[in-house]
N, CA, C and O atoms as a GROMACS GRO file, in nm:
protein
  440
    1MET      N    1   0.085  -0.118   0.000
    1MET     CA    2   0.000   0.000   0.000
    1MET      C    3   0.089   0.123   0.000
    1MET      O    4   0.184   0.132   0.078
    2MET      N    5   0.059   0.215  -0.085
    2MET     CA    6   0.136   0.337  -0.094
    2MET      C    7   0.051   0.451  -0.039
    2MET      O    8  -0.046   0.492  -0.103
    3GLY      N    9   0.085   0.502   0.076
    3GLY     CA   10   0.009   0.609   0.137
    3GLY      C   11   0.060   0.744   0.091
    3GLY      O   12   0.178   0.761   0.060
    4CYS      N   13  -0.030   0.840   0.087
    4CYS     CA   14   0.007   0.976   0.048
    4CYS      C   15  -0.050   1.073   0.149
    4CYS      O   16  -0.156   1.051   0.208
    5LYS      N   17   0.022   1.180   0.167
    5LYS     CA   18  -0.030   1.291   0.246
    5LYS      C   19   0.004   1.416   0.169
    5LYS      O   20   0.121   1.443   0.141
    6ASP      N   21  -0.097   1.493   0.136
    6ASP     CA   22  -0.076   1.615   0.061
    6ASP      C   23   0.001   1.713   0.148
    6ASP      O   24  -0.029   1.729   0.266
    7SER      N   25   0.101   1.780   0.090
    7SER     CA   26   0.187   1.869   0.167
    7SER      C   27   0.117   1.994   0.217
    7SER      O   28   0.158   2.052   0.317
    8LYS      N   29   0.011   2.038   0.149
    8LYS     CA   30  -0.060   2.159   0.189
    8LYS      C   31  -0.176   2.132   0.282
    8LYS      O   32  -0.228   2.223   0.347
    9SER      N   33  -0.219   2.007   0.290
    9SER     CA   34  -0.335   1.975   0.371
    9SER      C   35  -0.302   1.858   0.463
    9SER      O   36  -0.189   1.809   0.464
   10ASN      N   37  -0.399   1.816   0.539
   10ASN     CA   38  -0.378   1.700   0.625
   10ASN      C   39  -0.454   1.579   0.572
   10ASN      O   40  -0.482   1.485   0.647
   11LEU      N   41  -0.488   1.581   0.446
   11LEU     CA   42  -0.566   1.474   0.385
   11LEU      C   43  -0.475   1.357   0.350
   11LEU      O   44  -0.382   1.371   0.270
   12GLU      N   45  -0.501   1.242   0.410
   12GLU     CA   46  -0.424   1.122   0.383
   12GLU      C   47  -0.509   1.024   0.305
   12GLU      O   48  -0.630   1.014   0.326
   13TYR      N   49  -0.444   0.951   0.212
   13TYR     CA   50  -0.518   0.856   0.131
   13TYR      C   51  -0.424   0.753   0.072
   13TYR      O   52  -0.302   0.775   0.065
   14ASP      N   53  -0.480   0.642   0.029
   14ASP     CA   54  -0.404   0.534  -0.035
   14ASP      C   55  -0.406   0.563  -0.185
   14ASP      O   56  -0.509   0.545  -0.251
   15ARG      N   57  -0.294   0.606  -0.238
   15ARG     CA   58  -0.284   0.649  -0.378
   15ARG      C   59  -0.321   0.536  -0.475
   15ARG      O   60  -0.372   0.564  -0.584
   16SER      N   61  -0.296   0.412  -0.439
   16SER     CA   62  -0.323   0.300  -0.530
   16SER      C   63  -0.472   0.280  -0.553
   16SER      O   64  -0.511   0.211  -0.648
   17LYS      N   65  -0.556   0.337  -0.469
   17LYS     CA   66  -0.701   0.318  -0.482
   17LYS      C   67  -0.773   0.442  -0.535
   17LYS      O   68  -0.896   0.446  -0.537
   18VAL      N   69  -0.697   0.543  -0.577
   18VAL     CA   70  -0.756   0.668  -0.625
   18VAL      C   71  -0.794   0.657  -0.771
   18VAL      O   72  -0.715   0.613  -0.854
   19LYS      N   73  -0.917   0.695  -0.801
   19LYS     CA   74  -0.964   0.699  -0.939
   19LYS      C   75  -0.946   0.840  -0.996
   19LYS      O   76  -0.902   0.856  -1.110
   20VAL      N   77  -0.979   0.943  -0.916
   20VAL     CA   78  -0.963   1.083  -0.958
   20VAL      C   79  -0.914   1.164  -0.839
   20VAL      O   80  -0.964   1.150  -0.728
   21PHE      N   81  -0.814   1.248  -0.864
   21PHE     CA   82  -0.769   1.347  -0.764
   21PHE      C   83  -0.771   1.481  -0.836
   21PHE      O   84  -0.703   1.499  -0.937
   22ALA      N   85  -0.848   1.576  -0.783
   22ALA     CA   86  -0.860   1.708  -0.846
   22ALA      C   87  -0.850   1.816  -0.740
   22ALA      O   88  -0.890   1.796  -0.625
   23THR      N   89  -0.795   1.931  -0.779
   23THR     CA   90  -0.778   2.041  -0.685
   23THR      C   91  -0.817   2.173  -0.749
   23THR      O   92  -0.819   2.187  -0.871
   24GLN      N   93  -0.847   2.267  -0.664
   24GLN     CA   94  -0.864   2.406  -0.704
   24GLN      C   95  -0.794   2.487  -0.598
   24GLN      O   96  -0.835   2.490  -0.482
   25GLU      N   97  -0.688   2.553  -0.638
   25GLU     CA   98  -0.609   2.634  -0.546
   25GLU      C   99  -0.644   2.781  -0.566
   25GLU      O  100  -0.665   2.827  -0.678
   26ALA      N  101  -0.651   2.854  -0.456
   26ALA     CA  102  -0.679   2.998  -0.460
   26ALA      C  103  -0.605   3.063  -0.343
   26ALA      O  104  -0.572   2.995  -0.246
   27PRO      N  105  -0.579   3.193  -0.350
   27PRO     CA  106  -0.507   3.260  -0.243
   27PRO      C  107  -0.574   3.247  -0.105
   27PRO      O  108  -0.504   3.239  -0.004
   28LEU      N  109  -0.706   3.246  -0.101
   28LEU     CA  110  -0.776   3.243   0.027
   28LEU      C  111  -0.815   3.103   0.072
   28LEU      O  112  -0.853   3.083   0.188
   29GLY      N  113  -0.806   3.007  -0.016
   29GLY     CA  114  -0.845   2.872   0.022
   29GLY      C  115  -0.839   2.779  -0.097
   29GLY      O  116  -0.812   2.822  -0.210
   30ALA      N  117  -0.866   2.653  -0.073
   30ALA     CA  118  -0.860   2.553  -0.178
   30ALA      C  119  -0.955   2.439  -0.147
   30ALA      O  120  -1.001   2.421  -0.034
   31ILE      N  121  -0.984   2.362  -0.251
   31ILE     CA  122  -1.062   2.240  -0.236
   31ILE      C  123  -0.985   2.127  -0.301
   31ILE      O  124  -0.935   2.141  -0.412
   32HIS      N  125  -0.975   2.014  -0.231
   32HIS     CA  126  -0.921   1.892  -0.287
   32HIS      C  127  -1.035   1.791  -0.292
   32HIS      O  128  -1.113   1.778  -0.198
   33PHE      N  129  -1.044   1.721  -0.404
   33PHE     CA  130  -1.146   1.619  -0.423
   33PHE      C  131  -1.077   1.490  -0.463
   33PHE      O  132  -0.997   1.487  -0.556
   34ILE      N  133  -1.109   1.382  -0.390
   34ILE     CA  134  -1.054   1.250  -0.422
   34ILE      C  135  -1.171   1.153  -0.438
   34ILE      O  136  -1.256   1.141  -0.350
   35LEU      N  137  -1.173   1.085  -0.552
   35LEU     CA  138  -1.271   0.980  -0.578
   35LEU      C  139  -1.195   0.848  -0.583
   35LEU      O  140  -1.098   0.834  -0.659
   36PHE      N  141  -1.238   0.753  -0.502
   36PHE     CA  142  -1.172   0.623  -0.496
   36PHE      C  143  -1.241   0.523  -0.588
   36PHE      O  144  -1.354   0.545  -0.632
   37GLU      N  145  -1.171   0.413  -0.616
   37GLU     CA  146  -1.224   0.309  -0.706
   37GLU      C  147  -1.360   0.256  -0.662
   37GLU      O  148  -1.444   0.222  -0.746
   38ASN      N  149  -1.383   0.248  -0.530
   38ASN     CA  150  -1.510   0.195  -0.478
   38ASN      C  151  -1.620   0.303  -0.470
   38ASN      O  152  -1.726   0.278  -0.414
   39HIS      N  153  -1.593   0.422  -0.526
   39HIS     CA  154  -1.683   0.537  -0.533
   39HIS      C  155  -1.701   0.611  -0.401
   39HIS      O  156  -1.786   0.699  -0.390
   40ASP      N  157  -1.619   0.576  -0.299
   40ASP     CA  158  -1.610   0.663  -0.182
   40ASP      C  159  -1.540   0.790  -0.228
   40ASP      O  160  -1.464   0.788  -0.325
   41PHE      N  161  -1.566   0.901  -0.160
   41PHE     CA  162  -1.496   1.024  -0.194
   41PHE      C  163  -1.459   1.100  -0.069
   41PHE      O  164  -1.515   1.079   0.039
   42LYS      N  165  -1.364   1.190  -0.085
   42LYS     CA  166  -1.325   1.284   0.019
   42LYS      C  167  -1.318   1.423  -0.043
   42LYS      O  168  -1.270   1.440  -0.155
   43VAL      N  169  -1.366   1.521   0.031
   43VAL     CA  170  -1.354   1.662  -0.007
   43VAL      C  171  -1.289   1.733   0.110
   43VAL      O  172  -1.331   1.716   0.225
   44GLN      N  173  -1.186   1.811   0.081
   44GLN     CA  174  -1.125   1.890   0.187
   44GLN      C  175  -1.121   2.036   0.143
   44GLN      O  176  -1.079   2.070   0.032
   45ARG      N  177  -1.166   2.121   0.233
   45ARG     CA  178  -1.157   2.267   0.215
   45ARG      C  179  -1.053   2.317   0.315
   45ARG      O  180  -1.056   2.279   0.432
   46PHE      N  181  -0.962   2.401   0.267
   46PHE     CA  182  -0.863   2.458   0.359
   46PHE      C  183  -0.812   2.589   0.304
   46PHE      O  184  -0.831   2.620   0.187
   47GLY      N  185  -0.746   2.664   0.389
   47GLY     CA  186  -0.692   2.794   0.350
   47GLY      C  187  -0.683   2.883   0.472
   47GLY      O  188  -0.628   2.843   0.574
   48ILE      N  189  -0.738   3.005   0.461
   48ILE     CA  190  -0.733   3.097   0.574
   48ILE      C  191  -0.830   3.056   0.684
   48ILE      O  192  -0.818   3.102   0.798
   49PHE      N  193  -0.925   2.971   0.650
   49PHE     CA  194  -1.020   2.921   0.749
   49PHE      C  195  -0.973   2.783   0.798
   49PHE      O  196  -0.880   2.726   0.742
   50GLU      N  197  -1.038   2.733   0.900
   50GLU     CA  198  -1.003   2.601   0.954
   50GLU      C  199  -1.027   2.492   0.850
   50GLU      O  200  -1.129   2.492   0.781
   51SER      N  201  -0.933   2.401   0.839
   51SER     CA  202  -0.945   2.290   0.745
   51SER      C  203  -1.068   2.206   0.779
   51SER      O  204  -1.095   2.177   0.895
   52GLN      N  205  -1.142   2.167   0.675
   52GLN     CA  206  -1.262   2.086   0.694
   52GLN      C  207  -1.257   1.968   0.600
   52GLN      O  208  -1.227   1.984   0.482
   53ASN      N  209  -1.286   1.848   0.651
   53ASN     CA  210  -1.288   1.725   0.571
   53ASN      C  211  -1.429   1.669   0.568
   53ASN      O  212  -1.499   1.666   0.670
   54PHE      N  213  -1.469   1.625   0.451
   54PHE     CA  214  -1.601   1.566   0.431
   54PHE      C  215  -1.584   1.440   0.347
   54PHE      O  216  -1.492   1.432   0.265
   55ASP      N  217  -1.671   1.342   0.368
   55ASP     CA  218  -1.664   1.222   0.288
   55ASP      C  219  -1.803   1.169   0.261
   55ASP      O  220  -1.901   1.213   0.320
   56GLY      N  221  -1.809   1.072   0.171
   56GLY     CA  222  -1.937   1.015   0.136
   56GLY      C  223  -1.923   0.915   0.023
   56GLY      O  224  -1.816   0.860  -0.001
   57LYS      N  225  -2.033   0.893  -0.044
   57LYS     CA  226  -2.039   0.797  -0.155
   57LYS      C  227  -2.079   0.874  -0.281
   57LYS      O  228  -2.169   0.958  -0.278
   58ALA      N  229  -2.011   0.843  -0.392
   58ALA     CA  230  -2.039   0.908  -0.519
   58ALA      C  231  -2.116   0.814  -0.612
   58ALA      O  232  -2.097   0.693  -0.609
   59ILE      N  233  -2.202   0.873  -0.692
   59ILE     CA  234  -2.269   0.800  -0.798
   59ILE      C  235  -2.212   0.857  -0.928
   59ILE      O  236  -2.225   0.976  -0.956
   60VAL      N  237  -2.149   0.770  -1.007
   60VAL     CA  238  -2.084   0.814  -1.131
   60VAL      C  239  -2.171   0.769  -1.248
   60VAL      O  240  -2.199   0.650  -1.264
   61GLN      N  241  -2.212   0.866  -1.331
   61GLN     CA  242  -2.292   0.837  -1.449
   61GLN      C  243  -2.234   0.914  -1.566
   61GLN      O  244  -2.239   1.037  -1.571
   62GLU      N  245  -2.178   0.841  -1.661
   62GLU     CA  246  -2.115   0.898  -1.780
   62GLU      C  247  -2.015   1.006  -1.740
   62GLU      O  248  -1.910   0.974  -1.684
   63ASP      N  249  -2.044   1.133  -1.767
   63ASP     CA  250  -1.949   1.241  -1.736
   63ASP      C  251  -1.988   1.320  -1.611
   63ASP      O  252  -1.935   1.428  -1.588
   64SER      N  253  -2.080   1.266  -1.531
   64SER     CA  254  -2.126   1.336  -1.411
   64SER      C  255  -2.096   1.253  -1.285
   64SER      O  256  -2.098   1.130  -1.287
   65ILE      N  257  -2.070   1.326  -1.177
   65ILE     CA  258  -2.046   1.265  -1.046
   65ILE      C  259  -2.142   1.331  -0.948
   65ILE      O  260  -2.139   1.453  -0.930
   66TYR      N  261  -2.227   1.252  -0.883
   66TYR     CA  262  -2.321   1.302  -0.783
   66TYR      C  263  -2.268   1.262  -0.646
   66TYR      O  264  -2.232   1.147  -0.624
   67LEU      N  265  -2.264   1.357  -0.553
   67LEU     CA  266  -2.204   1.333  -0.423
   67LEU      C  267  -2.310   1.326  -0.314
   67LEU      O  268  -2.394   1.415  -0.300
   68GLU      N  269  -2.306   1.218  -0.237
   68GLU     CA  270  -2.393   1.200  -0.120
   68GLU      C  271  -2.302   1.197   0.002
   68GLU      O  272  -2.226   1.102   0.021
   69TYR      N  273  -2.310   1.300   0.083
   69TYR     CA  274  -2.222   1.313   0.200
   69TYR      C  275  -2.272   1.226   0.315
   69TYR      O  276  -2.393   1.215   0.337
   70HIS      N  277  -2.179   1.166   0.389
   70HIS     CA  278  -2.216   1.086   0.506
   70HIS      C  279  -2.278   1.172   0.616
   70HIS      O  280  -2.372   1.130   0.683
   71ASP      N  281  -2.226   1.293   0.634
   71ASP     CA  282  -2.276   1.385   0.736
   71ASP      C  283  -2.405   1.450   0.686
   71ASP      O  284  -2.400   1.539   0.601
   72LYS      N  285  -2.517   1.406   0.738
   72LYS     CA  286  -2.648   1.458   0.693
   72LYS      C  287  -2.681   1.592   0.758
   72LYS      O  288  -2.784   1.652   0.725
   73GLU      N  289  -2.596   1.641   0.849
   73GLU     CA  290  -2.619   1.767   0.919
   73GLU      C  291  -2.552   1.887   0.851
   73GLU      O  292  -2.560   1.998   0.902
   74ILE      N  293  -2.487   1.866   0.737
   74ILE     CA  294  -2.417   1.975   0.669
   74ILE      C  295  -2.517   2.082   0.627
   74ILE      O  296  -2.619   2.053   0.565
   75ASP      N  297  -2.486   2.206   0.661
   75ASP     CA  298  -2.567   2.320   0.619
   75ASP      C  299  -2.502   2.377   0.493
   75ASP      O  300  -2.405   2.454   0.502
   76PHE      N  301  -2.554   2.340   0.377
   76PHE     CA  302  -2.493   2.380   0.250
   76PHE      C  303  -2.504   2.531   0.225
   76PHE      O  304  -2.434   2.583   0.138
   77ALA      N  305  -2.590   2.600   0.298
   77ALA     CA  306  -2.596   2.745   0.288
   77ALA      C  307  -2.475   2.808   0.358
   77ALA      O  308  -2.431   2.917   0.320
   78GLU      N  309  -2.422   2.741   0.460
   78GLU     CA  310  -2.307   2.790   0.536
   78GLU      C  311  -2.175   2.738   0.481
   78GLU      O  312  -2.075   2.811   0.478
   79ILE      N  313  -2.174   2.614   0.437
   79ILE     CA  314  -2.052   2.550   0.387
   79ILE      C  315  -2.071   2.519   0.239
   79ILE      O  316  -2.154   2.436   0.203
   80SER      N  317  -1.995   2.585   0.156
   80SER     CA  318  -2.006   2.569   0.012
   80SER      C  319  -1.934   2.442  -0.032
   80SER      O  320  -1.811   2.437  -0.035
   81LEU      N  321  -2.013   2.339  -0.065
   81LEU     CA  322  -1.958   2.211  -0.108
   81LEU      C  323  -2.027   2.166  -0.238
   81LEU      O  324  -2.143   2.199  -0.260
   82PRO      N  325  -1.955   2.092  -0.322
   82PRO     CA  326  -2.018   2.043  -0.444
   82PRO      C  327  -2.116   1.930  -0.416
   82PRO      O  328  -2.095   1.850  -0.326
   83LEU      N  329  -2.223   1.925  -0.494
   83LEU     CA  330  -2.320   1.816  -0.488
   83LEU      C  331  -2.321   1.737  -0.619
   83LEU      O  332  -2.346   1.617  -0.620
   84LYS      N  333  -2.293   1.807  -0.728
   84LYS     CA  334  -2.287   1.745  -0.860
   84LYS      C  335  -2.166   1.802  -0.932
   84LYS      O  336  -2.139   1.922  -0.925
   85MET      N  337  -2.093   1.715  -1.001
   85MET     CA  338  -1.975   1.757  -1.075
   85MET      C  339  -1.984   1.704  -1.216
   85MET      O  340  -2.034   1.594  -1.240
   86LYS      N  341  -1.934   1.782  -1.310
   86LYS     CA  342  -1.929   1.740  -1.450
   86LYS      C  343  -1.783   1.735  -1.493
   86LYS      O  344  -1.709   1.833  -1.478
   87VAL      N  345  -1.742   1.621  -1.545
   87VAL     CA  346  -1.605   1.602  -1.590
   87VAL      C  347  -1.595   1.640  -1.737
   87VAL      O  348  -1.671   1.591  -1.820
   88ASP      N  349  -1.501   1.730  -1.767
   88ASP     CA  350  -1.480   1.777  -1.903
   88ASP      C  351  -1.330   1.779  -1.930
   88ASP      O  352  -1.261   1.875  -1.893
   89ASN      N  353  -1.279   1.674  -1.994
   89ASN     CA  354  -1.136   1.657  -2.019
   89ASN      C  355  -1.058   1.660  -1.888
   89ASN      O  356  -1.075   1.569  -1.806
   90GLU      N  357  -0.976   1.760  -1.864
   90GLU     CA  358  -0.893   1.766  -1.744
   90GLU      C  359  -0.951   1.857  -1.637
   90GLU      O  360  -0.882   1.892  -1.541
   91ILE      N  361  -1.077   1.896  -1.652
   91ILE     CA  362  -1.143   1.988  -1.560
   91ILE      C  363  -1.269   1.923  -1.504
   91ILE      O  364  -1.340   1.852  -1.574
   92ILE      N  365  -1.294   1.950  -1.376
   92ILE     CA  366  -1.422   1.913  -1.315
   92ILE      C  367  -1.493   2.043  -1.283
   92ILE      O  368  -1.441   2.128  -1.211
   93GLU      N  369  -1.613   2.058  -1.337
   93GLU     CA  370  -1.693   2.178  -1.314
   93GLU      C  371  -1.803   2.146  -1.214
   93GLU      O  372  -1.869   2.042  -1.222
   94THR      N  373  -1.823   2.237  -1.121
   94THR     CA  374  -1.930   2.221  -1.024
   94THR      C  375  -1.990   2.357  -0.993
   94THR      O  376  -1.930   2.460  -1.021
   95GLU      N  377  -2.106   2.357  -0.936
   95GLU     CA  378  -2.174   2.482  -0.898
   95GLU      C  379  -2.175   2.488  -0.745
   95GLU      O  380  -2.230   2.401  -0.679
   96LEU      N  381  -2.113   2.592  -0.691
   96LEU     CA  382  -2.116   2.615  -0.547
   96LEU      C  383  -2.210   2.730  -0.519
   96LEU      O  384  -2.259   2.794  -0.612
   97SER      N  385  -2.235   2.758  -0.393
   97SER     CA  386  -2.329   2.864  -0.357
   97SER      C  387  -2.286   3.001  -0.409
   97SER      O  388  -2.369   3.089  -0.428
   98ASN      N  389  -2.155   3.019  -0.432
   98ASN     CA  390  -2.107   3.148  -0.481
   98ASN      C  391  -2.076   3.147  -0.630
   98ASN      O  392  -2.009   3.238  -0.680
   99GLY      N  393  -2.124   3.046  -0.703
   99GLY     CA  394  -2.108   3.044  -0.848
   99GLY      C  395  -2.034   2.922  -0.897
   99GLY      O  396  -2.008   2.828  -0.821
  100PRO      N  397  -1.999   2.922  -1.027
  100PRO     CA  398  -1.930   2.806  -1.084
  100PRO      C  399  -1.789   2.791  -1.026
  100PRO      O  400  -1.725   2.890  -0.989
  101TYR      N  401  -1.743   2.669  -1.020
  101TYR     CA  402  -1.614   2.638  -0.960
  101TYR      C  403  -1.548   2.531  -1.046
  101TYR      O  404  -1.616   2.438  -1.091
  102TYR      N  405  -1.419   2.543  -1.069
  102TYR     CA  406  -1.348   2.451  -1.156
  102TYR      C  407  -1.230   2.389  -1.083
  102TYR      O  408  -1.147   2.460  -1.027
  103LEU      N  409  -1.223   2.257  -1.084
  103LEU     CA  410  -1.111   2.184  -1.025
  103LEU      C  411  -1.030   2.121  -1.138
  103LEU      O  412  -1.086   2.072  -1.236
  104VAL      N  413  -0.900   2.124  -1.124
  104VAL     CA  414  -0.810   2.063  -1.223
  104VAL      C  415  -0.781   1.920  -1.180
  104VAL      O  416  -0.743   1.895  -1.066
  105ILE      N  417  -0.798   1.826  -1.273
  105ILE     CA  418  -0.768   1.687  -1.244
  105ILE      C  419  -0.617   1.668  -1.244
  105ILE      O  420  -0.550   1.693  -1.344
  106ARG      N  421  -0.564   1.625  -1.130
  106ARG     CA  422  -0.420   1.604  -1.113
  106ARG      C  423  -0.382   1.459  -1.136
  106ARG      O  424  -0.270   1.429  -1.180
  107GLU      N  425  -0.475   1.367  -1.106
  107GLU     CA  426  -0.452   1.224  -1.125
  107GLU      C  427  -0.580   1.162  -1.178
  107GLU      O  428  -0.690   1.198  -1.134
  108LEU      N  429  -0.566   1.071  -1.271
  108LEU     CA  430  -0.682   1.003  -1.328
  108LEU      C  431  -0.641   0.859  -1.357
  108LEU      O  432  -0.550   0.834  -1.437
  109ALA      N  433  -0.708   0.764  -1.293
  109ALA     CA  434  -0.678   0.623  -1.315
  109ALA      C  435  -0.741   0.580  -1.446
  109ALA      O  436  -0.842   0.635  -1.489
  110GLU      N  437  -0.681   0.483  -1.508
  110GLU     CA  438  -0.732   0.429  -1.635
  110GLU      C  439  -0.862   0.358  -1.614
  110GLU      O  440  -0.920   0.306  -1.709
   0.00000   0.00000   0.00000
């Protein structure tokens, strides 16, 4: 097993089981998205605010990824998280509460 820990975040994962790893970096914060082969996912938000980790199960249909978070208490009006993502070549597009958001795919399993 090859473990990874991202240098900018505290997100740890088994790289051999990753299907998609995508990030969006910004001066005030960032989002990392990891989709595993078994369709579990992790989302991490970090930056000037406290780091937050979320996980759940994804439903993958053609070029779309639907996210169902394990934490049913998430207030999506307070915490801007993706619910649906569209994969377009090397970009994942999603709609957050403050508008469209684009993550760059850094790793993609065959």
